[in-house]
C-alpha positions as CSV (number, residue, x, y, z in Angstrom):
1,M,-33.8,-19.6,-15.9
2,T,-32.9,-16.6,-17.6
3,A,-32.3,-13.1,-16.7
4,E,-33.4,-9.4,-17.5
5,P,-32.2,-8.8,-21.0
6,D,-28.5,-7.1,-20.7
7,D,-27.2,-3.9,-22.2
8,G,-27.2,-5.5,-25.9
9,G,-31.2,-7.1,-25.9
10,R,-29.6,-10.4,-25.1
11,A,-31.0,-12.6,-22.2
12,I,-28.2,-14.0,-20.0
13,S,-28.5,-17.2,-19.5
14,L,-27.6,-18.4,-16.1
15,E,-27.5,-22.3,-16.9
16,A,-25.0,-22.0,-19.1
17,S,-22.5,-20.0,-16.4
18,P,-19.7,-21.8,-14.8
19,I,-20.6,-20.5,-12.1
20,R,-22.9,-22.7,-9.0
21,V,-24.0,-21.3,-5.7
22,R,-24.3,-23.8,-3.3
23,A,-25.1,-24.6,0.6
24,F,-21.6,-24.3,2.7
25,E,-20.3,-28.4,3.6
26,G,-17.9,-29.1,6.3
27,R,-15.1,-30.4,3.7
28,D,-15.3,-26.9,2.0
29,A,-14.0,-25.1,5.3
30,E,-10.3,-25.2,4.2
31,A,-10.6,-23.7,0.9
32,V,-13.7,-20.9,2.1
33,D,-11.1,-19.8,4.9
34,S,-8.1,-20.0,2.6
35,V,-10.1,-17.7,-0.2
36,A,-11.6,-15.3,2.7
37,L,-7.4,-14.7,4.1
38,E,-6.6,-14.2,0.2
39,A,-9.4,-11.6,0.0
40,F,-8.7,-9.7,3.2
41,E,-4.9,-9.6,2.2
42,Q,-5.2,-6.4,-0.1
43,Y,-6.2,-4.4,3.6
44,R,-3.3,-6.1,5.6
45,E,-1.8,-2.4,6.5
46,V,-5.6,-0.8,7.1
47,Y,-5.6,-2.7,10.1
48,D,-3.6,-1.7,13.7
49,D,-4.3,-5.1,14.5
50,W,-3.6,-7.6,11.4
51,A,-3.3,-10.5,13.8
52,T,-6.4,-10.6,15.2
53,L,-8.5,-10.2,12.0
54,Q,-6.1,-12.6,10.2
55,R,-7.3,-15.0,13.4
56,A,-10.9,-14.3,12.4
57,V,-10.6,-14.3,9.0
58,R,-8.9,-17.8,8.8
59,N,-12.4,-18.9,10.6
60,T,-14.7,-17.6,7.9
61,S,-16.3,-21.2,7.7
62,G,-16.8,-21.3,11.0
63,L,-19.6,-18.4,10.5
64,A,-21.7,-21.4,9.1
65,R,-23.0,-21.7,12.6
66,E,-24.4,-18.9,13.2
67,A,-25.0,-17.7,9.6
68,E,-26.1,-19.1,6.4
69,L,-23.0,-19.3,4.3
70,L,-23.3,-20.1,0.7
71,V,-20.0,-21.0,-1.5
72,A,-19.4,-20.2,-5.0
73,E,-18.0,-22.5,-7.2
74,V,-16.3,-21.8,-10.8
75,D,-16.1,-24.7,-12.6
76,G,-16.0,-26.8,-9.8
77,R,-13.4,-25.3,-7.8
78,S,-12.1,-22.9,-5.3
79,P,-15.2,-22.2,-3.2
80,A,-15.6,-18.9,-2.2
81,P,-17.7,-17.7,0.5
82,L,-20.9,-15.9,0.1
83,L,-22.6,-14.9,3.6
84,I,-26.3,-14.3,3.4
85,A,-27.3,-11.4,5.6
86,R,-31.0,-11.3,5.1
87,P,-32.7,-8.0,4.8
88,F,-35.2,-7.1,7.7
89,R,-33.9,-9.7,10.1
90,G,-31.7,-8.0,12.4
91,R,-28.3,-8.4,12.5
92,G,-27.2,-11.4,13.6
93,P,-24.9,-12.6,16.5
94,I,-21.8,-12.6,14.1
95,F,-21.9,-8.6,13.4
96,S,-20.4,-6.2,15.5
97,T,-22.9,-3.5,16.8
98,R,-20.8,-1.0,14.9
99,A,-20.5,-2.9,11.8
100,G,-22.3,-0.5,9.1
101,R,-22.3,2.5,10.8
C-alpha cells in the first residue's frame, strides 16, 4: 500500500512502517490501560476530580465492549489504544452528551 507523495515528492510506503494497526484483543487490556493512563497523566492538574478520571482511563480496554477499539503496535510492542468514532453514526453510548462541545 502506498500513500500520497510526501513534500519531497516521494511516496510513503505503509508496508515498511514499523507501526501495525490491528483489532483489540483481550490480551491487550493491561498494556492498553497502562498506555492510556500514561497519556492522561499530563492532565492530572487540569481535572478537579483526577481520581474519578483515573479510574475511567484505567478501564480504557473496557471500551471495546461498546466501540470499535484498535491498537497500534510499534515493532510488535506496547499496543496503544485507538478508539474509532465513525462519522455520521451519531455518538456512541460511551461518549458524554457534553463531549466535544
